[in-house]
C-alpha positions as CSV (number, residue, x, y, z in Angstrom):
1,M,0.0,0.0,0.0
2,N,1.4,3.4,-1.0
3,T,1.4,6.2,1.7
4,F,1.3,8.9,-1.0
5,D,-0.6,9.6,-4.1
6,V,1.3,8.2,-7.0
7,N,-0.4,10.8,-9.3
8,F,1.4,13.5,-7.3
9,Y,4.5,13.4,-9.5
10,K,2.7,13.7,-12.8
11,G,4.0,16.9,-14.5
12,K,6.2,17.8,-11.4
13,K,9.7,19.1,-12.2
14,V,12.2,17.0,-10.2
15,L,15.9,17.3,-10.0
16,V,18.0,14.3,-8.8
17,T,21.7,14.5,-8.0
18,G,23.5,11.2,-8.4
19,H,21.1,10.0,-11.1
20,T,23.6,7.8,-13.0
21,G,24.3,5.6,-9.8
22,F,22.4,2.4,-8.7
23,K,19.8,4.1,-6.5
24,G,19.7,7.2,-8.7
25,S,18.9,5.2,-11.9
26,W,16.1,3.4,-10.2
27,L,14.7,6.6,-8.8
28,C,14.7,8.2,-12.2
29,R,12.9,5.3,-13.8
30,I,10.2,5.4,-11.1
31,L,9.8,9.2,-11.6
32,L,9.5,8.7,-15.3
33,D,6.9,6.0,-14.8
34,L,5.0,8.4,-12.6
35,G,5.0,11.1,-15.2
36,A,7.5,13.5,-13.7
37,E,9.7,15.8,-15.7
38,V,13.2,14.7,-14.6
39,T,16.6,16.5,-14.6
40,G,19.7,14.6,-13.4
41,Y,23.1,16.0,-12.3
42,A,25.9,13.4,-11.7
43,L,29.3,12.1,-12.9
44,E,29.3,9.5,-15.6
45,P,28.0,6.1,-14.5
46,P,30.4,4.8,-11.8
47,T,30.6,1.1,-13.0
48,E,30.9,-1.1,-16.1
49,P,28.3,-2.3,-16.8
50,D,25.9,0.2,-15.4
51,I,22.2,0.3,-14.7
52,F,21.8,3.9,-16.1
53,S,22.7,2.6,-19.6
54,L,20.7,-0.6,-19.2
55,L,17.5,1.4,-18.5
56,K,18.2,3.8,-21.5
57,L,17.6,6.8,-19.2
58,E,19.8,9.4,-21.0
59,S,17.2,9.5,-23.9
60,Q,14.2,9.9,-21.6
61,M,15.3,12.7,-19.2
62,H,17.6,15.9,-19.1
63,S,20.8,14.2,-18.1
64,V,23.6,16.5,-17.1
65,V,27.1,15.2,-16.5
66,G,28.7,17.4,-13.8
67,D,30.5,17.2,-10.5
68,I,28.6,18.5,-7.4
69,R,31.9,20.1,-6.3
70,D,31.3,22.5,-9.2
71,L,28.9,25.1,-7.7
72,E,28.7,27.4,-10.8
73,K,27.7,24.5,-13.0
74,L,25.3,23.2,-10.5
75,K,23.5,26.7,-10.2
76,A,23.3,27.0,-13.9
77,V,21.5,23.6,-14.2
78,F,19.1,24.6,-11.4
79,A,18.4,27.9,-13.0
80,E,17.6,26.1,-16.3
81,A,15.5,23.2,-14.8
82,Q,13.6,25.3,-12.2
83,P,12.9,22.1,-10.2
84,E,10.1,22.1,-7.6
85,I,11.5,19.0,-5.8
86,V,15.2,18.1,-5.4
87,L,16.4,14.6,-4.2
88,H,20.1,14.7,-3.4
89,L,21.7,11.3,-3.8
90,A,25.1,12.3,-5.2
91,A,27.9,10.9,-2.9
92,Q,31.1,8.9,-2.7
93,P,29.2,6.0,-1.1
94,I,31.8,3.2,-0.3
95,V,33.4,2.8,3.3
96,R,36.5,1.1,2.0
97,E,37.0,3.7,-0.7
98,S,36.7,6.5,1.9
99,Y,39.8,5.1,3.7
100,K,41.7,5.3,0.5
101,N,40.4,8.7,-0.6
102,P,39.2,10.6,2.5
103,V,39.7,14.1,1.1
104,Y,37.7,13.4,-2.1
105,T,35.0,11.7,0.1
106,Y,34.7,14.8,2.3
107,E,34.8,17.1,-0.7
108,T,32.0,15.3,-2.4
109,N,29.9,14.3,0.6
110,V,30.2,17.6,2.6
111,M,31.0,20.5,0.2
112,G,29.0,18.8,-2.5
113,T,25.9,18.9,-0.2
114,V,26.8,22.6,0.6
115,N,26.7,23.4,-3.1
116,V,23.4,21.6,-3.7
117,L,21.8,23.4,-0.7
118,E,23.3,26.7,-2.1
119,A,21.8,26.0,-5.5
120,V,18.4,25.2,-3.7
121,R,18.6,28.5,-1.8
122,Q,19.3,30.7,-4.9
123,C,17.1,28.9,-7.4
124,G,13.7,30.3,-6.3
125,S,11.5,27.4,-7.5
126,V,12.2,24.6,-5.0
127,K,9.5,23.7,-2.6
128,S,10.7,20.4,-1.2
129,F,14.3,19.2,-0.6
130,L,15.4,15.7,0.6
131,N,19.0,14.9,1.5
132,V,19.7,11.1,1.3
133,T,22.3,10.0,3.9
134,T,22.8,6.6,5.5
135,D,22.2,4.6,8.6
136,K,25.9,5.0,9.3
137,V,25.6,8.6,10.4
138,Y,25.0,7.6,14.0
139,R,27.8,7.1,16.6
140,N,27.9,3.3,16.5
141,N,27.9,1.8,20.1
142,E,27.2,-1.7,18.7
143,W,23.9,-1.7,20.5
144,E,21.4,-4.5,19.8
145,W,18.5,-2.0,19.6
146,G,17.9,0.4,16.7
147,Y,19.2,3.9,16.5
148,R,16.6,6.8,16.7
149,E,16.7,10.0,14.8
150,T,17.6,11.9,18.0
151,D,20.7,9.8,18.7
152,E,24.2,11.3,18.3
153,L,25.6,11.8,14.8
154,D,29.2,10.8,14.8
155,G,30.1,8.4,12.0
156,Y,33.3,6.5,12.5
157,D,35.1,6.1,9.1
158,P,35.5,9.0,6.6
159,Y,32.4,7.9,4.5
160,S,30.1,7.6,7.5
161,N,31.5,10.8,9.2
162,S,31.2,12.8,6.0
163,K,27.5,11.8,5.8
164,S,27.1,12.9,9.4
165,C,28.5,16.2,8.4
166,S,26.2,16.3,5.5
167,E,23.3,16.1,7.9
168,L,24.6,18.9,10.0
169,V,25.1,21.1,7.0
170,T,21.5,20.4,6.0
171,H,20.2,21.3,9.4
172,S,22.1,24.5,9.4
173,Y,20.9,25.6,6.0
174,E,17.3,24.9,6.9
175,K,17.5,26.9,10.0
176,A,19.6,29.7,8.6
177,F,18.0,30.1,5.0
178,L,15.5,27.6,3.7
179,K,12.8,27.7,6.4
180,E,12.1,31.4,5.9
181,L,12.0,30.8,2.1
182,G,9.2,28.2,2.6
183,I,11.3,25.3,1.4
184,A,10.6,22.0,3.3
185,V,13.7,20.1,4.2
186,S,14.2,16.5,5.2
187,T,17.0,14.0,5.6
188,A,16.5,10.2,5.1
189,R,18.8,7.6,6.7
190,A,18.5,4.4,4.9
191,G,19.9,0.9,5.7
192,N,21.8,-1.2,3.2
193,V,20.0,-1.6,-0.1
194,I,20.0,-4.5,-2.5
195,G,18.4,-4.9,-5.9
196,G,19.1,-5.5,-9.5
197,G,21.5,-3.3,-11.3
198,D,24.1,-2.7,-8.6
199,F,27.5,-3.4,-10.1
200,A,29.7,-1.6,-7.4
201,A,32.9,-3.1,-6.0
202,D,32.9,-4.1,-2.3
203,R,29.1,-4.7,-2.0
204,I,27.9,-8.2,-1.2
205,I,25.3,-8.8,-3.8
206,P,27.3,-7.6,-6.8
207,D,30.3,-9.6,-5.5
208,C,27.9,-12.7,-5.3
209,V,26.6,-12.1,-8.9
210,R,30.2,-11.6,-10.3
211,A,31.3,-14.9,-8.6
212,V,28.4,-17.0,-9.8
213,S,28.5,-15.7,-13.3
214,D,32.2,-16.4,-13.4
215,G,31.6,-20.0,-12.1
216,K,33.5,-19.2,-8.8
217,K,32.6,-19.7,-5.2
218,I,31.3,-16.6,-3.4
219,A,33.7,-15.0,-1.0
220,V,32.1,-13.2,2.0
221,R,34.3,-10.7,3.8
222,N,32.3,-10.0,7.0
223,P,29.8,-12.9,7.4
224,H,28.9,-12.0,10.9
225,S,28.1,-8.3,10.5
226,T,24.5,-7.5,11.0
227,R,22.9,-5.0,8.7
228,P,19.3,-3.7,7.9
229,Y,19.1,-5.0,4.3
230,Q,16.2,-3.9,2.2
231,H,15.2,-3.9,-1.5
232,V,16.1,-0.6,-3.3
233,L,12.5,0.2,-4.0
234,E,11.7,0.3,-0.3
235,P,13.9,3.5,0.4
236,L,13.1,5.0,-2.9
237,G,9.4,4.8,-2.2
238,A,9.9,6.4,1.2
239,Y,12.0,9.3,-0.3
240,L,9.3,10.0,-2.8
241,M,6.7,9.8,-0.1
242,I,8.6,12.2,2.2
243,A,9.2,14.7,-0.6
244,A,5.6,14.6,-1.7
245,R,4.0,14.8,1.7
246,Q,6.3,17.7,3.0
247,Y,5.7,19.6,-0.3
248,E,2.0,19.6,0.7
249,D,2.5,20.1,4.4
250,G,5.8,21.6,5.7
251,S,5.3,20.2,9.2
252,K,6.0,16.8,7.9
253,A,9.7,17.7,7.3
254,G,12.4,16.3,9.5
255,A,14.9,13.4,9.8
256,Y,13.7,9.9,9.0
257,N,15.2,6.5,9.4
258,V,14.2,4.1,6.5
259,G,14.8,0.5,7.1
260,P,13.3,-3.0,7.5
261,G,11.7,-4.6,10.5
262,D,13.9,-6.1,13.2
263,D,13.5,-9.6,11.9
264,D,15.0,-8.5,8.5
265,C,18.2,-7.3,10.1
266,I,20.3,-10.2,9.2
267,T,24.1,-11.1,9.0
268,T,26.0,-11.0,5.7
269,G,26.3,-14.7,6.0
270,Q,22.5,-15.2,6.2
271,L,22.1,-12.9,3.2
272,A,24.6,-15.0,1.3
273,D,22.6,-18.1,2.3
274,F,19.4,-16.6,1.0
275,F,21.2,-15.5,-2.2
276,C,22.5,-19.0,-2.9
277,E,19.0,-20.5,-2.2
278,A,17.3,-18.1,-4.5
279,W,19.9,-18.5,-7.3
280,G,19.9,-22.3,-7.3
281,D,22.3,-24.3,-9.4
282,G,24.1,-25.4,-6.2
283,V,26.0,-22.2,-5.7
284,S,27.7,-21.7,-2.4
285,W,29.9,-19.3,-0.4
286,E,33.0,-19.3,1.8
287,N,34.2,-17.2,4.7
288,L,37.1,-15.0,3.5
289,Y,37.5,-12.6,6.4
290,Q,40.8,-10.9,5.8
291,G,40.8,-8.1,8.4
292,G,40.9,-4.7,6.7
293,P,39.7,-1.1,7.9
294,H,37.1,-0.8,10.6
295,E,33.5,-1.4,9.7
296,A,30.6,-1.5,12.2
297,N,29.8,-5.1,13.3
298,F,26.2,-4.5,14.4
299,L,23.9,-1.8,13.0
300,K,20.2,-1.4,12.8
301,L,17.5,1.4,12.8
302,D,14.5,2.2,14.8
303,C,11.9,3.2,12.0
304,S,9.0,4.0,14.4
305,R,9.1,7.7,13.4
306,I,8.4,7.3,9.7
307,H,5.8,4.6,10.6
308,S,3.9,6.8,13.1
309,I,4.0,10.0,11.0
310,F,3.3,8.5,7.5
311,G,2.1,5.0,8.2
312,W,5.1,3.8,6.1
313,K,6.4,0.1,6.4
314,P,8.3,-2.1,4.1
315,H,6.4,-4.1,1.4
316,W,8.9,-7.0,1.0
317,K,10.6,-9.2,3.6
318,V,14.3,-9.7,3.1
319,K,13.9,-13.2,1.5
320,E,11.4,-11.7,-1.0
321,A,13.8,-8.7,-1.6
322,I,16.7,-11.1,-2.4
323,A,14.4,-13.2,-4.7
324,H,13.5,-10.1,-6.7
325,T,17.2,-9.1,-6.9
326,V,18.2,-12.5,-8.1
327,E,15.5,-12.5,-10.7
328,W,16.7,-9.1,-12.1
329,Y,20.2,-10.3,-12.4
330,Q,19.3,-13.6,-14.0
331,A,17.1,-11.8,-16.5
332,W,20.0,-9.5,-17.3
333,L,22.4,-12.5,-17.7
334,N,19.9,-14.0,-20.1
335,G,19.7,-11.0,-22.3
336,A,16.3,-9.7,-21.4
337,D,15.2,-6.1,-22.0
338,M,16.0,-4.6,-18.7
339,E,14.0,-1.4,-19.2
340,A,10.9,-3.4,-19.5
341,Y,11.9,-5.9,-16.7
342,T,12.7,-3.1,-14.3
343,D,9.3,-1.5,-15.0
344,I,7.6,-4.8,-14.1
345,Q,9.3,-4.8,-10.7
346,I,8.4,-1.1,-10.2
347,K,4.8,-1.6,-11.1
348,E,4.5,-4.6,-8.9
349,Y,5.9,-2.7,-6.0
350,F,3.9,0.5,-6.4
351,G,0.7,-1.2,-7.7
352,I,0.6,1.1,-10.7
């Protein structure tokens, strides 16, 4: 059941940063299906292959290749597009990469957010802004209960910390500038997402797909780490809901955790088990823990706020989410039309 009117986006001007990435490409496809006029601003697709190209998005939207560290270019795109709604997804999103390139990570995730907010402030057309961050913004005490939106923001590694900073920047811009301009501002902290079309390095599902398509055993780096896994359509549906509802009622703006129920917070090893079961063909995995930089061992979210304010809750349990993910990759490996196949999953999820 949707918690916003899917007809809301018909004819709306929406700008998405990071539109060439995994989540950004799915989001643009949904917006196009809902009848929105979509502008995207991002670097070239970050992987090869990439879902942005598989979904043939460039020909169906106004796609601008640009760096969010380039404020003047960003402002020019905003001035041309005159968006009513801005969904900010552009980021350097990989924990291990942030240890290798901390300065670039902070430049992109902190100053990039400043630039997007400045473009929102100066544009004059924006009514609703959503900054997508991460469940890793919280100071991680390895608690067995979920983090709430009021808990301390203090990410450990450069990626997580840069997203904590991005939250603080957003709060400051809202209080100092955007509230008096009548712009509704929210941040959304999502758990780990899975779904077809993720080809990134150092992520469990893409690693599984690469291994099985090469006929190799799946190597799992941190099999005992607990994470709130959810299908990519879950947070994207929540982002669209928040942006739409705060557009209509500014009192709905705020910080929101977006994650699965407690019983869908599983270990990476369990995720690999479910993947192997869904894939079939006797595929299996092995524990290849090799140390490496610090990553949180236990992390989950308390999502009672988004549930109580909007009535939002996940559609798909984690096994269902993994099954849909496996089906997408198997369709891709079998040469299916992935634009049409992705639309089938979107329409099933949203009931459109």
